[in-house]
C-alpha positions as CSV (number, residue, x, y, z in Angstrom):
1,X,-0.2,3.1,-11.9
2,X,-1.2,5.9,-9.5
3,X,-1.4,9.5,-10.8
4,X,1.2,11.5,-8.8
5,X,-1.3,14.4,-8.6
6,X,-3.6,12.1,-6.6
7,X,-0.9,11.7,-3.9
8,X,-0.5,15.4,-3.7
9,X,-4.2,16.0,-3.6
10,X,-4.8,13.4,-0.8
11,X,-2.0,15.0,1.3
12,X,-3.5,18.4,0.8
13,X,-6.9,17.0,1.8
14,X,-5.3,15.7,5.0
15,X,-3.9,19.2,5.8
16,X,-7.2,20.9,4.9
17,X,-8.9,23.2,7.3
18,X,-12.2,22.9,5.3
19,X,-13.9,20.7,7.9
20,X,-13.4,17.4,6.0
21,X,-15.2,14.5,7.7
22,X,-13.1,12.1,9.7
23,X,-14.1,9.2,7.5
24,X,-12.8,11.0,4.5
25,X,-9.6,11.9,6.3
26,X,-9.2,8.3,7.4
27,X,-9.7,7.0,3.9
28,X,-7.2,9.5,2.5
29,X,-4.7,8.5,5.2
30,X,-5.2,4.8,4.4
31,X,-4.7,5.3,0.7
32,X,-1.5,7.3,1.3
33,X,-0.2,4.6,3.6
34,X,-0.8,2.0,0.9
35,X,0.8,4.1,-1.8
36,X,3.9,4.6,0.4
37,X,4.5,0.9,0.5
38,X,5.8,1.2,-3.1
39,X,9.3,2.7,-3.3
40,X,8.4,4.3,-6.6
41,X,6.3,6.9,-4.9
42,X,8.5,7.7,-2.0
43,X,10.1,10.8,-3.6
44,X,6.6,12.3,-4.0
45,X,5.9,12.1,-0.3
46,X,9.2,13.7,0.5
47,X,8.7,16.9,-1.6
48,X,7.8,20.2,0.0
49,X,5.2,21.2,1.1
50,X,3.8,17.6,1.3
51,X,6.3,16.2,3.8
52,X,5.8,19.2,6.1
53,X,2.0,18.6,5.9
54,X,2.4,15.0,6.8
55,X,4.7,15.8,9.7
56,X,2.2,18.5,10.8
57,X,-0.4,15.8,11.2
58,X,1.9,13.9,13.5
59,X,2.6,17.1,15.4
60,X,-1.1,17.8,15.9
61,X,-1.7,14.2,17.0
62,X,-5.0,13.6,15.1
63,X,-7.2,11.0,16.7
64,X,-7.6,7.3,16.0
65,X,-7.0,5.5,12.7
66,X,-5.8,8.7,10.9
67,X,-2.6,8.9,13.0
68,X,-2.1,5.1,12.7
69,X,-2.2,5.4,8.9
70,X,0.2,8.4,8.9
71,X,2.6,6.5,11.1
72,X,2.4,3.5,8.8
73,X,3.2,5.8,5.9
74,X,6.2,7.3,7.7
75,X,7.4,3.8,8.6
76,X,7.2,2.8,4.9
77,X,9.2,5.9,3.9
78,X,11.9,5.0,6.5
79,X,12.6,1.6,4.9
80,X,14.9,3.6,2.7
81,X,17.9,4.9,4.8
82,X,18.2,8.1,2.7
83,X,14.5,8.9,3.4
84,X,15.0,8.1,7.1
85,X,17.9,10.6,7.2
86,X,15.7,13.3,5.5
87,X,12.9,12.7,8.0
88,X,15.3,12.7,11.0
89,X,16.5,16.2,9.9
90,X,12.9,17.3,10.1
91,X,12.7,16.2,13.8
92,X,10.8,13.0,13.1
93,X,12.2,11.4,16.2
94,X,10.5,14.0,18.4
95,X,7.2,13.4,16.7
96,X,7.5,9.7,17.0
97,X,8.2,10.0,20.8
98,X,5.1,12.3,21.0
99,X,3.0,9.6,19.3
100,X,4.6,6.6,21.0
101,X,1.4,5.4,22.6
102,X,-0.2,5.1,19.1
103,X,2.9,3.2,17.8
104,X,2.7,0.7,20.7
105,X,-1.1,0.2,19.9
106,X,-0.3,-0.5,16.3
107,X,2.5,-3.0,17.2
108,X,0.2,-4.8,19.7
109,X,-2.6,-5.1,17.2
110,X,-0.2,-6.6,14.7
111,X,0.8,-9.3,17.2
112,X,-2.8,-10.5,17.6
113,X,-4.0,-10.5,14.0
């Protein structure tokens, strides 16, 4: 069982302006994507300010694997229609279009694994 505070902490690390190394950010994003695969934790990602922080990462368009993991996290959250509606109300569609090239790369990688 994951301590809920760890999810909050990892999200806050992702939003940090403290100059955290990209490898640490990537590891945090990967862990969050993995946690989001479990419906039990969805509500903790959707609370404020955490959801706004995650959407900010999409808005900023961070590079490489970090954005791929955040997109995977958001995809996991959207498997629940109620979550998808909440995210839609926060302009998720605009952010997904902005990051469409990353989403296409993720999809293409999954085809050739």
